[in-house]
N, C-alpha and C positions, 0 to 999 in steps of 0.2 A: 234505493230511495223509493218510497211510496209517493209518486208525483201528485196524486190527488190530495193526499194529506198535507204534503208540502205546500201546495198552492192554497189550500184552506188556511193553513197557519200564516202564510205570507199575506193573504188578503185580510185576515183578521188584524195583522200587524199594520197593514196600510191604513185601516180605519183608525187605529190608535195614533198613527202618524199624521192623520188628516190629509192624505194625498187627494188630488182633485177628483178622482173617480169614486171616492167614498163620501163626498160632501153632499148632504141632502139639500134639495132645492129649498128656496126660501118660502116664507109664508106669503110674500107678495107674488111670487111666481104662481103658487097654487091658486091665489085669488084670481089672477088673470085667466088661468086655465078654466076655472069654474064659469068664467064669462065667455068662454069660447076662443080665447086667445092663447093657443098652446102650440108647442112644437117639441120634438125630441130628436136626439142624435143616436146613431148606432155606430158611428165612427168617431172622429175627433172634433171636426169643425162644422161641417155642413149638417143642416137639419134634413131629416127625412121628408121628402115631398108630401104635402098634405093629401095629394091625389092618390097616394098609396094607401090611404085609410078611407073608410066610409065617411060621408059628410057628417053623419051623426053617430057618435060612439055610444049613445045610451043603450045599455044592455048588451053591448058587444063583449064577448068573452075573450080576454086577451091574456096570454101567458108571456110574462117577461122572463125569458130563459137565460140563466146565468147573468142576471141583470139586477142584482141587489145594489144598494148604495143610496136609496132614497131619491132617485132621479126619474127614470122612465116610468116606473110603476106608479108613483104618486101623481105624476103629470097626467097619465092616461086615466087614472081613477078619478081625478078632479074633472076631467073632460067628460066623464059619464060612463066609462067602461067598467066592466066587471073584471077586476084584475087579480091575477095570481102571480107571485114572484117566486121563482126557484133560484137558489144560489147555494154554492158549497160553503160559503162563509156565513156563519151565524151572526157575526158582527155587521156584515153588509146588510143582512136581513133586518137587523135591529134599526138600521137607518130608515128603512121603509116603514117599519112600525112606528118609529118616532114621528115621521111626517103624518102618518095615518091618525095617530092619537092627537097630535098638535092641531091638525086641520080637519078633524072629523071626517076622515075618509075610511072606506071599507076596502082593505087589501088583505088577501090571504098570502101568507108567506110559508114556504116549505124549504127546509134545508135538504139538499140533495144534489146529485151530479147530473149535468146535462146529458150524460151518456145513458142514463137509466131512469126513465120517468114512470116506473112501475106503479106509482101512486095515482096515476091518471088512467081513466078508461079511454078506449079508442074514441076518436072524434069528439073531444071535449072542448076544443077551442076554435074560435073564428079566426084569430090572428095570433101569431107568435112573433114577438120582438126579441131579437137575439143580437145585442150589441157585441162589439169586438171582445170575444172571450174564448172562442174555440181554440185559440193558440195555447190554452192551458190544459188541453187534453191531447194525448198521443195519437188517438185514432178518431177520425172525423165521421166515418160512416155510421157508427152508433148514434151520433148526434142527429144526423140527417134522417135516419130511419125512425128514431123516436119522435122527432118533430113531425114527420109525415103521419105517423100513427095517431098522434093525439090531436092533429088538426082535422076539422070537419072537411067534407068534400067541398072543393072550391075555396078552401081557406087559404090564408096568406102567411107566408114566412118572410119576415124582413130581417136580413142578416148583415152584420158588418164584420169584416175580417181584414187581415193584413195581406198586402202584396208581399210574397216571399222575397222579393228583391231587397226589401228592408233588411233582411237577415244575412245577406252575403258579405257585408262589410264588417271590418273590425271596429267596434264601437269606440274604443279608446282612441284610435287613429282619427275617426270622424270628428271627435271632440277637439282634435288638434287642427282640423281643417283638411284632413286627408281622407279621401275615399279609397280605402285599400281593400280590394276584394280578397276574402280569406276563407269563406265558408261555402260549401255546396248545399243545395236544397234537395231533399228535406234535411233538416237538422233541428237541434234544440239547444237551449242555452247552457246545458251541462255536457254536451257531447264531446267537447274538446278539453274538458277539465280533467286534471289528475285527481287521485283519491283525496289528497290533502285539500285541493281546491273545492271539491264536491262537499267535503265536510264543512268547510268555511261557508259555502253557499247555503247549506242547511242551517248552520248556526246563525247566519245573518238573516234568516227568514226571508230569503229572496224567492220570487216565483220561478218556476221552470216553464219556459215558453218554447213552443214548437212552431217551426217554420214549415207549414204545410204547402204542398204544391197547389197551383191554381187548378190543376186537374182535380185534386181531391176536394177543393173548395167549391168549384162550379159544376164539374161533371158529377161530383159526388151527390149534389142536390138532384141533378137530373136522373142519376141512377136510382136514387131513392124514390123517384116517381114525380118529382116536381118539374114544372115548366118555368124557366126564368122569364119574367115579364117586365123587369125593371133593373136598372144598373146605373151607378154613378161612382165617381172616384173622389178621394179626399186626401188631405195631408196633415202634417203637424202644425200648419199655420205659420210656417217659416221658422219653427223652432229647431229644425234639423237641417244640416247641410244638404242632404239629399232632396229636400223640398225644392231646391233650385232646379232640379233635373226631371223629377217624375213624381207622380202621386203614389203614395205607399199604402193607402187604405181603399177598400172597395166595399160598396153596399149593393146588395141584390134584393129584389122582390121576386119571390117565387110563389107559384100557385099550385095547390094540390090538385092534380088531375084526376 
């Protein structure tokens, strides 16, 4: 299975199905953003603290990495930033262009993988916004290294990612109200499937998701050269049984040293 191609197909299909992470922000939201009333998320529920951004975004060069869908990019562009969105899914990028056209915003969109940003020169951006998405690649170090390379000195990387604890349970059992530990970390969503099940996974256009260790998520950023300067946790907003026990999403602010 070509995992990158599978996830590209799966996300294009999610746009067609109008799932929540593919729904472009409203015209009313963009209007508020232009007036200075804006916020974004990189996890599920909580907004990124405004203090993680400059007071004024005018002219700030921001890369929204693996962040298509007409959400973070248009909001930041409406707030005054110079925004580029990179995503593997062409249909997700179409959502950003839809908002840009509708609301007269300037957003550059580039179809590509978060693991290889060869189309950017070194030190091109002031900020990278990287919402929960690195679970869709098998190796994290290329993501952190490329983010470090294209950020300017003292630039900021804002990342959201999953706590691997989320992946140790049997999903079907959790839906029944049972937290049954079944998987070890690291793992991915096809690791325990037989060949027939894998074929069905591909046919159904499902994403392949990787449960990365916290060491790869956090120490990986540090090994790439970043200094972690901010941290918070988030959850599914009560939509999952595990929300009763622990937060399953993490956001970090990292600075290029």
